C-alpha positions in Angstrom: 0.0 0.0 0.0 1.3 3.4 -0.9 1.5 5.6 2.2 4.1 8.1 3.1 4.3 10.8 5.8 7.0 13.2 4.7 8.5 16.4 6.1 10.3 18.8 3.7 12.4 21.3 5.7 14.9 24.0 5.0 15.3 27.8 4.7 12.7 30.0 3.0 13.7 30.6 -0.6 14.9 27.0 -1.1 11.6 25.8 -2.7 10.8 23.6 0.3 7.1 24.4 0.3 6.9 24.1 -3.5 8.5 20.7 -3.5 5.9 19.5 -0.9 3.1 21.1 -2.8 4.1 19.5 -6.0 4.2 16.1 -4.3 0.7 16.8 -3.1 -0.6 17.8 -6.5 1.0 14.6 -7.9 -0.7 12.4 -5.3 -4.1 14.0 -6.1 -3.5 13.5 -9.9 -2.8 9.8 -9.2 -6.1 9.5 -7.3 -4.5 9.3 -3.8 -5.5 10.9 -0.6 -3.3 13.9 0.3 -2.7 16.5 3.0 -0.2 19.3 2.8 0.5 21.6 5.8 3.0 24.4 5.3 4.8 26.1 8.2 7.3 29.0 7.9 8.9 31.7 9.9 8.1 35.4 9.4 11.0 36.1 7.2 10.5 36.1 3.4 14.0 34.6 2.7 16.4 32.8 5.0 13.9 32.0 7.7 12.7 28.5 8.4 10.2 26.7 6.2 8.8 23.2 6.3 5.8 21.3 5.2 4.3 18.0 6.1 2.8 16.0 3.2 0.9 12.8 3.6 0.1 10.8 0.5 -1.9 7.6 1.0 -4.1 5.1 -0.8 -6.3 5.1 2.3 -8.2 8.0 3.9 -6.0 10.1 6.1 -7.4 10.3 9.7 -5.3 13.3 10.9 -2.8 15.5 9.1 -0.5 15.8 12.2 2.7 13.8 12.0 5.0 13.4 15.0 7.3 10.8 13.5 7.4 11.0 9.7 8.3 8.0 7.6 10.5 10.3 5.5 12.3 13.6 5.9 13.9 15.6 3.1 16.3 18.1 4.8 17.7 21.0 2.9 19.9 22.5 5.6 21.7 21.8 8.9 19.0 23.1 11.3 16.5 20.8 9.5 18.9 17.8 9.9 19.3 18.6 13.6 15.5 18.8 14.1 14.2 15.9 12.0 16.9 13.3 12.0 15.8 11.9 15.4 12.1 12.1 14.5 12.1 9.8 11.4 10.4 6.5 12.2 12.7 3.4 12.4 12.9 1.9 8.9 12.2 5.4 7.4 14.1 7.6 5.0 16.3 10.6 5.6 17.2 12.4 2.4 20.0 14.9 3.0 21.1 17.9 0.9 24.8 17.1 1.4 25.9 20.3 -0.3 24.7 22.3 2.7 24.8 19.6 5.5 28.2 18.3 6.5 27.0 16.2 9.4 26.4 12.5 8.9 23.5 10.8 10.4 24.2 8.8 13.6 21.2 6.5 13.1 21.5 3.0 11.8 17.8 2.2 11.9 16.8 4.4 9.0 17.9 4.7 5.3 20.0 7.8 4.9 20.7 9.1 1.4 23.0 12.0 0.7 22.5 14.0 -2.4 24.6 17.1 -3.3 21.5 18.9 -4.5 22.6 22.5 -4.2 25.9 21.9 -5.8 24.3 20.0 -8.7 21.6 22.6 -9.2 24.2 25.4 -9.3 26.0 23.4 -12.0 22.8 23.1 -13.9 22.2 26.9 -13.9 20.3 27.8 -10.7 20.9 26.7 -7.1 17.2 27.3 -6.4 16.4 24.1 -8.4 18.0 21.9 -5.7 14.4 21.2 -4.5 13.6 19.5 -7.8 16.8 17.3 -7.5 15.7 16.3 -4.0 12.1 15.7 -5.1 13.4 13.5 -8.0 15.5 11.5 -5.6 12.6 11.1 -3.2 10.3 9.8 -6.0 12.9 7.3 -7.1 13.7 6.2 -3.5 10.0 5.7 -2.4 8.2 4.8 -5.6 5.3 6.7 -4.0 4.3 8.5 -7.3 5.5 8.5 -10.8 8.1 10.9 -12.1 6.0 11.4 -15.2 3.1 12.6 -13.1 5.4 14.9 -11.1 6.5 16.5 -14.4 3.0 16.9 -15.6 2.0 18.6 -12.4 5.0 20.9 -12.6 3.9 21.9 -16.1 0.4 22.6 -14.8 1.4 24.5 -11.6 4.5 26.5 -12.6 3.6 30.2 -12.7 3.8 32.1 -16.0 6.7 34.1 -14.5 8.7 30.9 -13.9 7.9 29.1 -17.2 11.5 29.7 -18.5 12.6 27.2 -15.8 10.3 24.4 -16.8 12.8 22.4 -18.9 15.7 23.0 -16.4 13.4 21.8 -13.6 12.6 18.7 -15.6 16.3 18.1 -16.0 16.8 18.5 -12.2 14.0 16.0 -11.5 15.6 13.5 -13.9 19.1 14.2 -12.3 17.8 13.4 -8.8 16.2 10.2 -10.0 19.3 9.1 -12.0 21.6 9.9 -9.1 20.0 7.6 -6.6 19.3 4.9 -9.2 23.0 4.8 -10.1 23.9 4.6 -6.4 21.6 1.6 -5.8 
């Protein structure tokens, strides 16, 4: 059964909320039950930002998640906060470009992806969110990459349309990176 309770967490401006929202749209497009709860500090850029996304084949009883089955952490404060909260057997996906610390847990799957570095190489460091989302999709099999890409096309603002193809490339890069490491 497909069911994942995921926290995406980082600084404002890293696309954390958009990555979670895109996963939510994708789950809905695939006929799944979804909740998306954003949380962010008062700062526009550089403050904290996170969201909790539940995607499930079954109805979701409550949107509150104390111990997520997966955490996608974009920065060190997020690693410090969420590493210990991931359920045993869960997934911790780490942006190793900005997080030097290694997980001390041996009861979860930890995957390190240099997302910010790769996104900068691909033309815009702000696309690290798509690299991490692509990696997450490949690691969990929760939704299809094709549906993620279709939802990106549908929900990317007119102002950001020039980034559609580069974002597709970043999604594919994240997927390929973890596939090659397996």
